[in-house]
C-alpha positions in Angstrom: -13.4 149.4 -139.3 -9.7 150.1 -139.1 -7.2 147.7 -140.8 -5.3 147.0 -137.6 -8.5 145.5 -136.0 -8.6 142.9 -138.7 -5.1 141.7 -138.2 -5.8 139.0 -135.5 -8.7 137.6 -137.6 -6.6 137.5 -140.7 -3.7 135.8 -138.9 -6.1 133.2 -137.6 -7.4 132.6 -141.1 -3.8 132.2 -142.2 -3.0 129.8 -139.4 -6.1 127.7 -140.3 -5.1 127.6 -143.9 -1.6 126.4 -143.0 -2.8 123.9 -140.5 -5.2 122.4 -143.0 -2.5 122.4 -145.6 -0.1 120.5 -143.3 -2.7 117.9 -142.4 -3.5 117.4 -146.1 0.1 117.1 -147.0 0.7 114.5 -144.3 -2.3 112.3 -145.0 -3.1 112.7 -148.7 -2.4 109.7 -151.0 0.4 110.3 -153.6 -2.2 110.0 -156.4 -4.1 113.0 -155.1 -1.8 116.1 -155.4 -4.8 118.4 -156.1 -5.8 118.1 -152.5 -3.0 120.4 -151.5 -4.7 123.2 -153.3 -8.1 122.5 -151.7 -7.7 124.3 -148.4 -6.0 127.4 -150.0 -8.7 127.6 -152.7 -11.4 127.4 -150.0 -9.8 130.4 -148.2 -10.3 132.3 -151.5 -9.6 136.0 -151.7 -8.8 136.2 -148.0 -5.6 134.3 -148.7 -4.0 137.3 -150.5 -5.0 139.6 -147.7 -3.6 137.3 -145.1 -0.4 137.0 -147.1 0.0 140.8 -147.1 -0.3 140.8 -143.3 2.3 138.1 -143.0 4.7 140.0 -145.4 4.3 143.1 -143.3 5.1 141.2 -140.1 8.1 139.4 -141.8 9.6 142.8 -142.8 9.3 144.0 -139.2 10.9 140.8 -137.8 13.8 141.1 -140.3 14.4 144.8 -139.4 14.5 143.7 -135.8 16.9 140.8 -136.4 14.4 138.3 -135.0 15.3 135.6 -137.5 14.1 132.5 -135.6 10.6 134.0 -135.5 11.0 135.0 -139.1 11.8 131.4 -140.1 8.4 130.3 -138.7 6.6 133.1 -140.3 8.3 132.6 -143.7 7.0 129.0 -143.6 3.5 130.3 -143.1 4.0 132.7 -146.0 5.2 130.0 -148.3 2.0 128.0 -147.8 -0.2 131.1 -148.3 1.5 131.8 -151.6 2.8 128.4 -152.7 3.2 129.4 -156.4 5.2 132.5 -155.8 8.9 131.5 -156.1 10.1 134.6 -154.3 8.4 133.4 -151.1 10.3 130.1 -151.2 13.6 131.9 -152.0 13.0 134.3 -149.1 12.3 131.5 -146.7 15.2 129.3 -147.7 17.7 132.2 -147.7 16.6 133.1 -144.2 17.2 129.5 -143.0 20.5 129.1 -144.6 22.1 132.5 -144.1 20.4 134.1 -141.0 19.1 131.4 -138.7 22.0 129.0 -139.3 24.6 131.4 -138.1 22.8 131.8 -134.8 23.4 128.2 -133.9 26.1 127.3 -131.4 27.8 124.5 -133.3 28.7 123.8 -136.9 26.6 120.6 -136.8 23.5 122.6 -135.6 24.2 125.1 -138.4 24.2 122.3 -141.0 20.7 121.2 -139.9 19.4 124.7 -140.9 21.3 124.8 -144.2 20.0 121.3 -144.9 16.5 122.5 -144.1 16.9 125.3 -146.6 17.9 122.8 -149.3 15.0 120.6 -148.6 12.6 123.5 -148.5 13.6 124.5 -152.0 14.1 121.1 -153.5 11.3 119.1 -152.0 8.6 121.7 -151.5 9.3 124.9 -153.6 10.3 123.1 -156.8 7.6 120.5 -156.4 5.0 123.2 -156.5 6.9 125.4 -159.0 8.8 122.9 -161.2 9.4 125.5 -164.0 10.8 128.2 -161.8 14.3 129.2 -162.9 14.6 131.4 -159.8 14.3 128.4 -157.5 16.7 126.2 -159.4 19.2 129.1 -159.3 18.7 129.6 -155.6 19.3 126.0 -154.9 22.4 126.0 -157.1 23.7 129.0 -155.2 23.3 127.2 -151.9 25.5 124.4 -153.1 28.0 126.7 -154.8 28.5 129.3 -152.2 27.1 128.2 -148.8 28.5 124.7 -148.9 31.0 124.7 -151.7 33.2 127.6 -150.6 34.6 128.8 -147.3 32.5 132.0 -147.0 30.9 130.3 -144.0 33.3 129.3 -141.2 31.4 126.0 -140.9 31.6 125.2 -144.6 34.0 122.3 -144.1 31.5 120.6 -141.8 28.8 121.2 -144.4 30.9 119.5 -147.0 31.6 116.6 -144.8 28.0 116.1 -144.0 27.0 116.4 -147.6 29.6 113.8 -148.6 28.1 111.4 -146.1 24.6 112.0 -147.5 25.7 111.4 -151.1 27.7 108.3 -150.2 24.7 106.8 -148.5 22.4 107.6 -151.4 24.9 106.3 -153.9 25.3 103.0 -152.0 21.6 102.5 -152.2 21.2 103.9 -155.7 18.5 106.2 -154.3 19.2 109.4 -156.1 15.5 110.3 -156.1 15.8 111.1 -152.4 17.9 114.0 -153.5 15.6 114.9 -156.3 18.3 114.0 -158.9 17.9 112.2 -162.2 20.6 109.7 -163.0 20.1 110.3 -166.7 20.9 114.0 -166.4 23.7 113.2 -164.0 25.3 111.0 -166.6 24.9 113.7 -169.3 26.6 116.2 -167.0 29.5 113.7 -166.3 29.9 113.2 -170.1 29.9 116.9 -170.9 32.2 118.0 -168.1 34.3 115.1 -167.2 33.3 115.6 -163.5 32.1 112.6 -161.6 32.6 113.4 -157.9 29.0 113.9 -156.7 30.2 114.3 -153.1 31.5 117.7 -154.2 28.8 120.3 -153.7 30.0 122.2 -156.8 28.7 119.3 -158.9 25.3 119.6 -157.3 25.5 123.3 -158.1 26.1 122.5 -161.7 23.3 120.0 -161.7 20.6 122.4 -160.4 22.0 125.3 -162.4 21.8 123.2 -165.6 18.2 122.3 -164.8 17.3 126.0 -164.4 19.3 127.2 -167.4 21.7 129.2 -165.2 24.8 129.1 -167.4 26.7 131.6 -165.3 26.5 129.3 -162.2 27.4 126.3 -164.3 30.6 128.1 -165.4 31.5 129.4 -161.9 30.8 126.1 -160.2 32.9 124.3 -162.9 35.9 126.6 -162.2 35.6 125.9 -158.4 35.2 122.2 -159.0 38.4 122.1 -161.1 40.4 124.1 -158.6 39.4 121.9 -155.7 40.2 118.7 -157.5 43.4 120.0 -158.9 44.5 120.9 -155.4 43.5 117.5 -154.1 45.6 115.8 -156.8 48.8 117.7 -155.9 
């Protein structure tokens, strides 16, 4: 049988795996994280074959510039290979840098950038808590996408992030952002920085967790420059 005749069946298997995964994720109790692996384990060896098919399709969509479709497919790929950090980085990068710029307003663009942050922080790192690559990717998003003006909508991103942080700080709910107050205090003590509404400080936080000293240094420079300018 030719490989191309298997593609519909493989994609259906992939969809079934993802559908089951989503349902388990929505309804499982917090005390039963192992359930998340159940559906994927049941798919067995077919999972890797389905993932190869999805990777092939993703490459074609990227070549054709069909980023909105690619975003949906990348999400499928992430659940087929949940413990492959590259998959999560790929999906988040597409949301933040490709899909976002297709949106008509800065506010709409922010929603996609925010989705990329959540994908890495709440899903990718939850499943791959020791992945230096994902910590680095998340730090880069704060440092470059939000913290600098490389994106024409960056000022809106920073304003939205400031509102998010101020709300979390008022409720002392840092866990919502995946942040540990103990580590935050250590960073403040070590750097003298304390403005958590500045995305560069979030970049420092996530880079520190992932051991990315280069990002810590660069984000520290950018933090100092911004706050020096604000004090003039």
